[in-house]
Residue frames as a rotation matrix with the C-alpha (Angstrom) as fourth column:
MET 1
0.558 0.824 0.095 0.06
0.827 -0.562 0.017 0.01
0.067 0.070 -0.995 -0.02
THR 2
0.046 -0.572 -0.819 2.96
0.402 -0.740 0.539 2.34
-0.915 -0.354 0.196 0.22
ILE 3
-0.756 -0.219 0.617 2.81
0.643 -0.078 0.762 2.56
-0.119 0.973 0.200 -3.59
LEU 4
-0.027 0.847 0.532 -0.63
0.659 -0.385 0.646 4.16
0.752 0.368 -0.547 -3.25
ASP 5
-0.642 -0.423 0.640 0.74
-0.098 -0.782 -0.615 6.52
0.761 -0.458 0.460 -0.53
LYS 6
0.513 0.789 -0.340 -1.27
0.279 0.221 0.934 4.91
0.812 -0.574 -0.107 2.24
PRO 7
0.201 -0.472 0.858 -0.39
-0.737 -0.650 -0.185 6.60
0.646 -0.595 -0.479 5.54
SER 8
-0.798 -0.508 -0.324 1.48
-0.104 0.646 -0.757 4.62
0.593 -0.571 -0.568 8.32
LEU 9
0.308 0.889 -0.339 -0.80
0.148 0.307 0.940 2.96
0.940 -0.340 -0.037 10.78
GLU 10
-0.288 -0.628 -0.723 1.67
0.865 0.153 -0.477 3.87
0.410 -0.763 0.499 13.49
VAL 11
-0.896 -0.022 -0.444 0.37
0.214 -0.897 -0.386 7.39
-0.390 -0.441 0.808 13.80
CYS 12
0.066 0.998 -0.025 -2.87
0.640 -0.061 -0.766 9.15
-0.766 0.035 -0.642 13.33
SER 13
-0.909 -0.355 0.220 -3.44
0.396 -0.565 0.724 10.95
-0.133 0.745 0.654 10.03
VAL 14
-0.327 0.778 -0.536 -6.03
0.054 -0.551 -0.833 13.65
-0.944 -0.301 0.138 9.89
LYS 15
0.644 0.422 -0.638 -5.87
-0.573 -0.286 -0.768 14.15
-0.507 0.860 0.057 6.02
ARG 16
0.404 -0.408 0.819 -4.57
0.562 0.817 0.130 11.69
-0.722 0.408 0.559 3.47
ALA 17
-0.352 -0.593 -0.724 -2.00
-0.289 -0.667 0.687 13.01
-0.890 0.451 0.063 1.11
ARG 18
0.619 0.600 -0.506 -2.99
-0.646 0.023 -0.763 13.29
-0.446 0.800 0.402 -2.44
THR 19
-0.084 -0.606 0.791 -1.77
0.112 0.783 0.612 10.30
-0.990 0.140 0.002 -4.50
ASN 20
0.948 0.286 -0.141 -0.80
-0.125 -0.073 -0.990 10.84
-0.293 0.955 -0.033 -8.10
SER 21
-0.002 -1.000 -0.014 2.78
-0.631 -0.009 0.776 9.50
-0.776 0.011 -0.631 -8.28
PRO 22
-0.168 -0.213 -0.963 4.13
-0.953 0.284 0.103 7.62
0.251 0.935 -0.251 -11.38
SER 23
-0.965 -0.238 -0.109 4.29
-0.211 0.954 -0.214 4.35
0.155 -0.184 -0.971 -9.39
THR 24
-0.400 0.893 0.208 0.68
-0.182 0.145 -0.973 4.70
-0.898 -0.427 0.105 -8.55
ALA 25
0.315 0.442 -0.840 -0.25
-0.911 -0.109 -0.399 5.09
-0.268 0.890 0.368 -12.32
LEU 26
-0.533 -0.516 -0.670 1.98
-0.733 0.677 0.062 1.94
0.422 0.525 -0.739 -13.12
VAL 27
-0.933 0.240 0.269 0.17
0.049 0.823 -0.565 -0.26
-0.357 -0.514 -0.780 -10.40
LEU 28
-0.087 0.996 0.009 -3.31
-0.197 -0.008 -0.980 0.88
-0.977 -0.087 0.197 -11.52
LEU 29
0.304 0.167 -0.938 -2.51
-0.935 -0.137 -0.327 0.33
-0.183 0.976 0.115 -15.29
ASN 30
-0.192 -0.562 -0.804 -0.46
-0.759 0.605 -0.242 -2.85
0.623 0.564 -0.543 -14.94
ASP 31
-0.720 -0.043 0.693 -1.36
-0.571 0.604 -0.555 -4.81
-0.395 -0.795 -0.459 -11.70
ARG 32
-0.863 0.414 -0.289 -3.31
0.125 0.729 0.673 -7.98
0.489 0.545 -0.681 -12.73
HIS 33
-0.545 0.719 -0.432 -5.94
0.750 0.189 -0.634 -7.25
-0.374 -0.669 -0.642 -10.14
PHE 34
-0.214 0.466 -0.859 -6.76
-0.220 -0.879 -0.422 -3.81
-0.952 0.099 0.291 -11.56
VAL 35
-0.813 -0.027 -0.582 -6.64
-0.581 0.104 0.807 -5.17
0.039 0.994 -0.101 -15.15
ASP 36
-0.783 0.582 -0.219 -9.20
0.578 0.811 0.086 -7.97
0.228 -0.059 -0.972 -14.01
CYS 37
-0.287 0.685 -0.670 -11.31
0.523 -0.474 -0.708 -5.28
-0.803 -0.554 -0.222 -12.34
ALA 38
-0.442 0.025 -0.897 -11.24
-0.571 -0.779 0.260 -3.28
-0.692 0.627 0.358 -15.62
ARG 39
-0.945 0.045 -0.324 -12.08
-0.233 0.604 0.762 -6.22
0.230 0.796 -0.560 -17.70
LYS 40
-0.641 0.727 -0.247 -15.04
0.745 0.511 -0.428 -7.17
-0.185 -0.458 -0.869 -15.51
LEU 41
-0.133 0.551 -0.824 -16.41
0.000 -0.831 -0.556 -3.52
-0.991 -0.074 0.111 -15.75
ALA 42
-0.719 -0.129 -0.683 -15.80
-0.641 -0.255 0.724 -3.64
-0.268 0.958 0.101 -19.49
THR 43
-0.892 0.436 -0.118 -17.91
0.284 0.745 0.603 -6.78
0.351 0.505 -0.789 -19.92
ASP 44
-0.289 0.841 -0.457 -20.73
0.773 -0.076 -0.630 -5.29
-0.564 -0.536 -0.628 -17.71
ILE 45
-0.163 0.275 -0.947 -20.90
-0.181 -0.952 -0.246 -2.00
-0.970 0.131 0.205 -19.72
MET 46
-0.908 -0.389 -0.154 -20.84
-0.186 0.045 0.981 -3.62
-0.375 0.920 -0.113 -23.14
ASN 47
-0.505 0.828 0.243 -24.57
0.856 0.516 0.019 -4.27
-0.110 0.217 -0.970 -23.01
GLU 48
-0.133 0.524 -0.841 -25.44
0.094 -0.838 -0.537 -0.57
-0.987 -0.150 0.063 -23.14
ASP 49
0.650 0.738 0.180 -27.07
0.323 -0.054 -0.945 0.93
-0.688 0.672 -0.273 -26.29
SER 50
0.861 -0.449 0.239 -24.10
0.059 -0.379 -0.924 2.69
0.505 0.809 -0.300 -27.62
ASP 51
0.010 -0.948 -0.318 -20.33
0.779 0.207 -0.592 3.21
0.627 -0.242 0.740 -26.90
GLN 52
-0.554 -0.163 0.816 -21.00
-0.196 -0.928 -0.318 6.64
0.809 -0.336 0.482 -25.55
GLN 53
0.547 0.699 0.462 -23.63
-0.632 -0.018 0.775 5.36
0.550 -0.715 0.432 -23.12
ALA 54
0.701 -0.356 -0.617 -21.18
0.513 0.853 0.091 2.62
0.495 -0.381 0.781 -22.08
ILE 55
-0.348 -0.906 0.239 -18.59
0.502 -0.396 -0.769 5.25
0.792 -0.148 0.592 -21.42
LYS 56
-0.160 0.401 0.902 -21.04
-0.609 -0.759 0.229 7.26
0.777 -0.512 0.366 -19.29
VAL 57
0.848 0.500 -0.175 -22.02
-0.239 0.656 0.716 4.19
0.473 -0.565 0.676 -17.32
ALA 58
0.323 -0.802 -0.502 -18.44
0.749 0.541 -0.383 3.15
0.579 -0.252 0.775 -16.66
TRP 59
-0.521 -0.530 0.669 -17.48
0.116 -0.821 -0.559 6.68
0.846 -0.213 0.489 -15.56
LEU 60
0.095 0.728 0.679 -20.48
-0.671 -0.457 0.583 6.81
0.735 -0.512 0.445 -13.26
ARG 61
0.869 0.213 -0.447 -19.85
0.093 0.817 0.569 3.48
0.487 -0.536 0.690 -11.65
VAL 62
0.073 -0.939 -0.335 -16.08
0.826 0.245 -0.507 4.28
0.559 -0.240 0.794 -10.95
THR 63
-0.820 -0.494 0.289 -16.35
0.310 -0.808 -0.502 8.02
0.481 -0.322 0.816 -9.95
SER 64
-0.181 0.871 -0.457 -20.12
0.944 0.024 -0.329 8.35
-0.275 -0.491 -0.827 -8.86
SER 65
-0.190 0.151 -0.970 -20.27
-0.081 -0.987 -0.138 11.42
-0.978 0.052 0.200 -11.11
THR 66
0.795 0.462 0.393 -21.50
0.388 0.110 -0.915 12.34
-0.466 0.880 -0.091 -14.53
PRO 67
-0.262 -0.947 0.185 -18.66
0.811 -0.113 0.574 12.83
-0.523 0.300 0.798 -17.08
SER 68
0.007 0.130 -0.991 -18.28
-0.266 -0.955 -0.127 16.19
-0.964 0.265 0.028 -18.80
GLN 69
0.966 0.260 0.011 -18.47
-0.057 0.253 -0.966 16.33
-0.254 0.932 0.259 -22.57
LYS 70
0.355 -0.912 -0.208 -14.63
-0.900 -0.273 -0.340 16.83
0.253 0.307 -0.917 -22.61
GLU 71
-0.271 -0.381 0.884 -14.19
-0.743 0.667 0.060 13.78
-0.612 -0.640 -0.464 -20.56
ILE 72
0.482 0.688 0.543 -16.51
-0.059 0.644 -0.763 11.87
-0.874 0.335 0.351 -22.84
THR 73
0.902 -0.209 -0.379 -14.62
-0.420 -0.210 -0.883 12.94
0.105 0.955 -0.277 -25.88
ILE 74
-0.075 -0.986 0.148 -11.20
-0.988 0.054 -0.141 11.96
0.131 -0.157 -0.979 -24.42
LEU 75
-0.341 -0.083 0.936 -12.40
-0.451 0.888 -0.086 8.53
-0.824 -0.452 -0.341 -23.28
LYS 76
0.809 0.553 0.200 -14.16
-0.064 0.421 -0.905 7.91
-0.584 0.719 0.376 -26.62
GLU 77
0.593 -0.664 -0.455 -10.70
-0.721 -0.187 -0.667 8.60
0.358 0.724 -0.590 -28.36
ILE 78
-0.368 -0.700 0.612 -8.99
-0.867 0.496 0.046 6.22
-0.336 -0.514 -0.790 -25.93
TYR 79
0.186 0.576 0.796 -11.57
-0.197 0.815 -0.544 3.54
-0.963 -0.056 0.265 -26.77
GLU 80
0.912 0.330 -0.245 -11.35
-0.269 0.029 -0.963 4.15
-0.311 0.944 0.115 -30.40
ASP 81
0.208 -0.953 -0.222 -7.45
-0.947 -0.139 -0.288 4.09
0.244 0.271 -0.931 -30.44
ALA 82
-0.458 -0.424 0.781 -7.39
-0.686 0.728 -0.007 0.93
-0.566 -0.539 -0.624 -28.49
TYR 83
0.496 0.710 0.499 -9.96
-0.129 0.629 -0.766 -0.68
-0.858 0.316 0.404 -30.73
GLN 84
0.817 -0.293 -0.497 -7.92
-0.552 -0.149 -0.820 0.15
0.166 0.944 -0.283 -33.81
ASN 85
-0.178 -0.968 0.176 -4.71
-0.983 0.167 -0.076 -1.13
0.044 -0.186 -0.981 -32.15
PHE 86
-0.290 0.151 0.945 -6.46
-0.452 0.849 -0.274 -4.42
-0.844 -0.507 -0.178 -31.17
GLU 87
0.776 0.630 -0.040 -7.98
-0.244 0.241 -0.939 -4.78
-0.582 0.738 0.341 -34.53
ALA 88
0.535 -0.673 -0.511 -4.52
-0.733 -0.069 -0.677 -4.57
0.420 0.737 -0.530 -36.10
GLN 89
-0.616 -0.771 -0.164 -2.96
-0.526 0.557 -0.643 -6.96
0.587 -0.309 -0.748 -33.42
PRO 90
0.401 0.915 -0.041 -5.73
-0.592 0.293 0.751 -9.37
0.699 -0.277 0.659 -32.28
ASP 91
0.145 -0.408 -0.901 -3.22
0.527 0.803 -0.279 -11.53
0.837 -0.434 0.332 -30.45
ASP 92
-0.827 -0.465 0.316 -2.54
0.065 -0.637 -0.768 -8.54
0.558 -0.615 0.557 -28.12
ALA 93
-0.091 0.893 0.441 -6.33
-0.861 -0.293 0.415 -8.41
0.500 -0.342 0.796 -27.34
HIS 94
0.595 0.399 -0.698 -6.42
-0.088 0.895 0.437 -12.09
0.799 -0.199 0.568 -26.50
ARG 95
-0.358 -0.795 -0.489 -3.37
0.555 0.240 -0.797 -11.73
0.751 -0.557 0.355 -24.23
LEU 96
-0.752 0.121 0.648 -4.97
-0.455 -0.807 -0.377 -8.84
0.477 -0.579 0.662 -22.33
LEU 97
0.226 0.974 0.024 -8.13
-0.788 0.168 0.593 -10.90
0.573 -0.153 0.805 -21.82
GLN 98
0.367 -0.167 -0.915 -6.13
0.122 0.984 -0.130 -13.59
0.922 -0.064 0.382 -20.21
VAL 99
-0.718 -0.643 0.267 -4.86
-0.046 -0.339 -0.940 -11.54
0.694 -0.687 0.213 -17.32
GLY 100
-0.406 0.548 0.731 -6.53
-0.907 -0.337 -0.252 -12.08
0.109 -0.766 0.634 -14.00
ILE 101
-0.916 0.162 0.368 -8.81
0.040 0.947 -0.319 -14.87
-0.400 -0.277 -0.874 -12.71
THR 102
-0.002 0.976 -0.219 -12.25
-0.338 -0.207 -0.918 -13.60
-0.941 0.072 0.330 -14.14
PRO 103
-0.442 -0.174 0.880 -12.94
0.662 0.599 0.451 -15.59
-0.606 0.782 -0.150 -17.30
HIS 104
-0.807 0.168 -0.566 -13.61
-0.477 -0.751 0.457 -13.72
-0.348 0.638 0.686 -20.48
PRO 105
0.179 0.932 0.317 -17.24
-0.186 0.348 -0.919 -14.43
-0.966 0.105 0.235 -21.68
LYS 106
-0.600 -0.522 0.606 -16.80
0.409 0.450 0.794 -16.32
-0.687 0.724 -0.057 -24.96
ASP 107
0.172 0.784 0.597 -19.89
0.954 0.018 -0.298 -14.64
-0.244 0.621 -0.745 -26.47
LEU 108
0.763 0.067 -0.643 -18.38
0.118 -0.992 0.037 -11.28
-0.635 -0.104 -0.765 -26.39
ASP 109
0.850 -0.470 0.237 -16.27
0.163 -0.194 -0.967 -9.77
0.501 0.861 -0.088 -29.19
PRO 110
0.447 -0.680 -0.582 -12.59
0.848 0.115 0.517 -9.98
-0.285 -0.724 0.628 -27.81
ILE 111
-0.427 -0.606 0.671 -11.42
0.740 -0.661 -0.126 -6.91
0.520 0.443 0.731 -29.73
LYS 112
0.156 0.663 0.732 -14.24
-0.086 -0.729 0.679 -4.78
0.984 -0.169 -0.057 -28.36
THR 113
0.857 0.182 -0.483 -13.80
0.410 0.329 0.851 -6.33
0.313 -0.927 0.207 -24.87
ALA 114
-0.022 -0.957 -0.291 -10.03
0.999 -0.030 0.023 -5.58
-0.030 -0.290 0.957 -24.81
ALA 115
-0.492 -0.246 0.835 -10.69
0.439 -0.898 -0.006 -1.98
0.752 0.364 0.550 -26.06
PHE 116
0.494 0.765 0.412 -13.26
-0.083 -0.430 0.899 -1.43
0.865 -0.479 -0.149 -23.38
THR 117
0.677 -0.343 -0.651 -10.90
0.728 0.443 0.524 -2.84
0.108 -0.828 0.550 -20.81
VAL 118
-0.495 -0.841 0.217 -8.22
0.826 -0.533 -0.183 -0.27
0.270 0.088 0.959 -21.77
LEU 119
-0.208 0.447 0.870 -10.94
0.001 -0.889 0.457 2.42
0.978 0.096 0.184 -21.52
CYS 120
0.831 0.551 -0.070 -11.92
0.082 0.003 0.997 1.23
0.550 -0.834 -0.043 -18.02
GLN 121
0.213 -0.825 -0.523 -8.33
0.977 0.194 0.090 1.17
0.027 -0.530 0.848 -16.95
ALA 122
-0.589 -0.435 0.681 -8.04
0.480 -0.867 -0.139 4.72
0.650 0.245 0.719 -17.99
ILE 123
0.310 0.807 0.503 -11.11
-0.172 -0.473 0.864 5.60
0.935 -0.354 -0.008 -15.94
TYR 124
0.829 -0.112 -0.547 -9.72
0.533 0.454 0.714 3.70
0.168 -0.884 0.437 -12.90
ASN 125
-0.147 -0.974 -0.175 -6.46
0.989 -0.147 -0.012 5.76
-0.014 -0.175 0.985 -13.35
SER 126
-0.024 0.159 0.987 -8.13
0.445 -0.883 0.153 9.11
0.895 0.443 -0.049 -13.69
ASP 127
-0.835 -0.351 0.423 -7.91
-0.082 -0.681 -0.727 11.86
0.543 -0.642 0.541 -11.14
SER 128
-0.222 0.890 0.397 -11.55
-0.852 -0.375 0.364 11.64
0.473 -0.258 0.842 -10.45
ALA 129
0.516 0.275 -0.811 -11.29
-0.108 0.960 0.257 7.98
0.850 -0.045 0.525 -9.58
ILE 130
-0.138 -0.798 -0.586 -8.17
0.634 0.383 -0.672 8.18
0.761 -0.464 0.453 -7.33
TRP 131
-0.924 -0.375 -0.078 -8.79
0.327 -0.670 -0.667 11.46
0.198 -0.641 0.741 -5.52
LYS 132
0.065 0.990 -0.123 -11.82
0.957 -0.026 0.290 12.48
0.284 -0.136 -0.949 -3.54
ARG 133
-0.662 -0.335 0.671 -12.34
0.263 -0.941 -0.211 16.22
0.702 0.037 0.711 -3.45
């Protein structure tokens, strides 16, 4: 938990320090548990009517707030870039979906699932998800 700047339990801490270190970003983007959580969220939101609605639902579930139009635009770009990359390299999508213990539902498109997983990782790694204001 020191990577996430958790205060020591040896002393009382009135206010927790803001966590936005590079090591925090590496853990949230690469640790298999966080990848597994992102993939599970991705499979849950894929049933929405549109990609934009899926983005809104994912943001709401993680941050408990409604995303701004700018946030939606950025997240949609992340999703589209990831989709194009996985479409060009489908083996990368399959490798991503093997991370963690939650099995990937076989009825879902692996390219789309991997792209939504990357999107959910970005949401988990956003300032709005990490830091409570």
